[in-house]
C-alpha positions in Angstrom: 13.8 14.9 -2.1 10.8 16.2 -4.0 7.2 14.9 -3.7 7.5 13.1 -7.0 10.8 11.6 -5.8 9.1 10.1 -2.8 6.3 8.7 -5.0 8.8 7.3 -7.5 10.9 5.7 -4.7 7.7 4.1 -3.3 6.7 2.9 -6.8 10.1 1.2 -7.3 9.2 -1.0 -4.3 6.6 -2.7 -6.6 9.3 -3.5 -9.1 11.7 -4.8 -6.4 9.0 -7.2 -5.2 8.3 -8.4 -8.7 12.0 -9.0 -9.4 12.4 -11.0 -6.1 9.6 -13.2 -7.3 10.7 -13.8 -10.9 14.3 -14.5 -9.8 13.0 -17.0 -7.2 15.0 -15.3 -4.5 13.9 -17.3 -1.5 15.7 -15.1 1.0 13.9 -12.0 -0.4 10.6 -13.7 -0.5 10.9 -14.8 3.2 11.8 -11.2 4.1 8.7 -10.0 2.2 6.6 -12.5 4.2 7.8 -10.9 7.4 7.3 -7.5 5.7 3.6 -8.2 5.3 3.1 -8.5 9.1 5.5 -5.6 9.8 3.8 -3.4 7.2 0.4 -4.2 8.7 1.4 -3.0 12.1 3.1 0.1 10.8 0.2 1.1 8.5 -2.4 0.5 11.1 -0.6 2.7 13.6 0.0 5.4 11.0 -3.7 5.4 10.0 -5.2 5.4 13.5 -2.7 7.6 15.3 -1.2 9.7 12.5 -3.7 10.2 9.7 -7.3 10.0 11.1 -6.9 12.7 13.8 -5.7 15.1 11.1 -8.3 14.0 8.5 -11.2 14.2 10.8 -10.2 17.6 12.0 -12.0 18.9 8.9 -15.3 17.8 10.4 -17.9 15.1 10.4 -18.1 14.9 6.6 -14.5 13.7 6.4 -15.6 10.4 7.9 -17.7 9.7 4.8 -14.6 10.0 2.7 -12.7 7.6 5.0 -15.5 5.1 4.5 -15.5 5.8 0.7 -11.8 5.0 0.5 -12.3 1.8 2.5 -15.2 0.6 0.3 -13.5 1.6 -3.0 -10.6 -0.8 -2.3 -12.9 -3.5 -1.1 -14.9 -3.3 -4.4 -11.8 -3.1 -6.6 -10.0 -6.0 -4.9 -12.7 -8.4 -3.7 -15.8 -7.7 -5.8 -14.2 -7.1 -9.2 -11.6 -9.8 -8.5 -12.9 -12.2 -5.8 -9.7 -14.3 -6.1 -7.4 -11.5 -4.9 -5.1 -12.0 -1.9 -1.7 -10.5 -0.9 1.4 -12.6 -1.3 2.6 -15.2 -3.8 -0.1 -16.8 -5.9 0.6 -20.6 -6.0 -2.4 -21.8 -8.0 -3.1 -21.5 -11.7 -5.5 -18.6 -12.6 -7.0 -17.3 -15.8 -5.4 -14.4 -17.7 -8.5 -12.4 -17.0 -8.0 -12.8 -13.2 -4.5 -11.4 -13.5 -5.8 -8.4 -15.4 -8.6 -7.7 -12.9 -6.0 -8.0 -10.1 -3.9 -5.4 -11.9 -6.9 -3.0 -12.3 -7.9 -3.4 -8.6 -4.3 -2.9 -7.4 -3.9 0.1 -9.7 -6.7 1.9 -7.9 -5.1 1.2 -4.6 -1.6 2.2 -5.7 -3.1 5.4 -7.2 -4.3 6.3 -3.7 -0.8 5.4 -2.4 0.4 8.4 -4.3 -2.6 10.5 -3.1 -1.7 9.5 0.4 1.9 10.6 0.1 1.0 13.9 -1.5 -1.9 14.6 0.9 0.3 13.9 3.8 2.9 16.4 2.6 0.2 19.0 2.0 -0.8 18.6 5.7 2.7 18.6 7.1 6.2 17.3 6.5 5.8 14.9 9.4 2.6 13.3 8.1 4.0 13.1 4.6 7.1 11.2 5.7 5.1 8.9 7.9 2.7 8.1 5.0 5.6 7.6 2.6 7.0 5.0 5.0 3.6 3.4 5.4 3.3 3.1 1.6 6.8 1.9 1.2 6.6 -1.0 3.6 3.7 -2.7 1.6 5.1 -2.0 -1.9 7.2 -5.2 -1.9 4.4 -7.6 -1.2 2.3 -5.7 -3.8 4.9 -6.3 -6.4 5.1 -10.0 -5.4 1.3 -10.2 -5.6 0.8 -8.8 -9.1 3.9 -10.5 -10.6 2.7 -13.9 -9.2 -0.8 -13.3 -10.5 0.5 -12.6 -14.0 2.8 -15.6 -14.0 -0.1 -17.8 -12.7 -2.2 -16.5 -15.5 0.3 -17.6 -18.1 2.0 -14.2 -18.7 5.8 -13.9 -19.3 8.3 -12.7 -16.7 8.7 -9.5 -18.6 5.0 -8.7 -18.4 4.9 -9.6 -14.8 7.6 -7.0 -14.1 5.9 -4.5 -16.4 2.7 -4.9 -14.4 4.5 -4.1 -11.2 6.1 -1.1 -12.9 2.5 0.0 -13.9 1.5 -0.1 -10.3 4.5 2.1 -9.5 3.5 4.6 -12.2 -0.1 4.7 -10.8 1.5 5.8 -7.5 3.4 8.6 -9.2 0.2 9.6 -11.1 -1.8 9.8 -7.8 0.9 12.1 -6.3 0.9 14.3 -9.4 -2.8 14.8 -9.6 -3.4 15.4 -5.9 -2.1 19.0 -6.0 -3.8 19.9 -9.3 -7.3 18.2 -8.8 -9.2 20.2 -6.1 -11.3 17.3 -4.7 -8.2 15.2 -4.2 -6.3 18.0 -2.5 -9.3 18.6 -0.2 -10.4 15.1 0.6 -7.3 13.0 -0.3 -6.1 12.6 3.2 -9.5 11.2 4.4 -9.8 8.9 1.3 -6.2 7.7 1.9 -7.0 6.9 5.5 -9.8 4.6 4.4 -7.6 3.0 1.7 -4.7 2.5 4.1 -6.9 1.1 6.9 -8.4 -1.4 4.5 -5.0 -2.6 3.2 -3.6 -2.9 6.7 -6.6 -4.4 8.6 -8.5 -6.3 5.8 -5.7 -7.3 3.5 -2.4 -7.7 5.4 -3.6 -8.8 8.8 -5.7 -11.8 7.6 -2.9 -12.7 5.3 -0.3 -13.3 8.0 -2.9 -14.6 10.5 -3.8 -17.4 8.2 -0.2 -18.7 8.5 -0.5 -19.1 12.2 3.2 -18.5 13.0 4.2 -16.7 16.2 6.9 -14.9 14.3 4.3 -13.0 12.4 2.8 -11.6 15.6 6.2 -10.4 16.6 6.7 -8.7 13.3 3.3 -7.1 13.5 4.1 -5.6 16.9 7.5 -4.6 15.6 5.7 -2.6 12.9 3.7 -0.7 15.6 6.9 -0.1 17.5 8.6 1.2 14.4 5.8 3.7 13.9 6.3 5.0 17.4 10.0 5.3 16.8 9.5 7.1 13.5 7.0 9.4 15.1 9.5 10.4 17.7 12.3 10.9 15.2 10.3 12.7 12.5 8.4 14.8 15.0 11.7 16.3 16.1 12.2 17.7 12.6 9.3 20.0 12.9 6.0 20.2 11.0 
């Protein structure tokens, strides 16, 4: 599969999450709830064990780009839109809140594409691991934006279109990484900060607030899945 194919496959996860919400598929939504905890564990492990050692190999200055990626997502999701949280929105919000959530998530999903492309530029192993890390949180992203749009009074069609827009932002991020020199050079460090924020500051608090022991099991299962993927993908070479 080509790089754009991986980015497109990841982006379709946004649409799948939105479809599960608008069709009121309880089974799918329950699976997505478990996926939030699982994705947090997988993404945290990928970032700390897979991405950061490679990104910081470029020197001390790379740490500043990790911090920049972390802060950029915080500003986009929790300063521009202080109402933002992952998962289904169950309260009525203004239409403007839905739009700001879309803008904030678009920045994040753009860097999802940058992460995938940067990973493959570093090695096939890292590219595949980052693709999986992006993929596991795409479904809850789709649920989040679709529910925000519906809570803001938008139609189901616009809710799905918003999720598709997030997917396109991922493809755009992958496309631009190879052609825009700063992204090609610093994309991995920026993506490390973005992924760390989503895992530790978005997803972990989301499932911790529910206080269910199953969430802790899924979280640890995500870490275990990373270790398994590392072993399998590592055997395919660099």
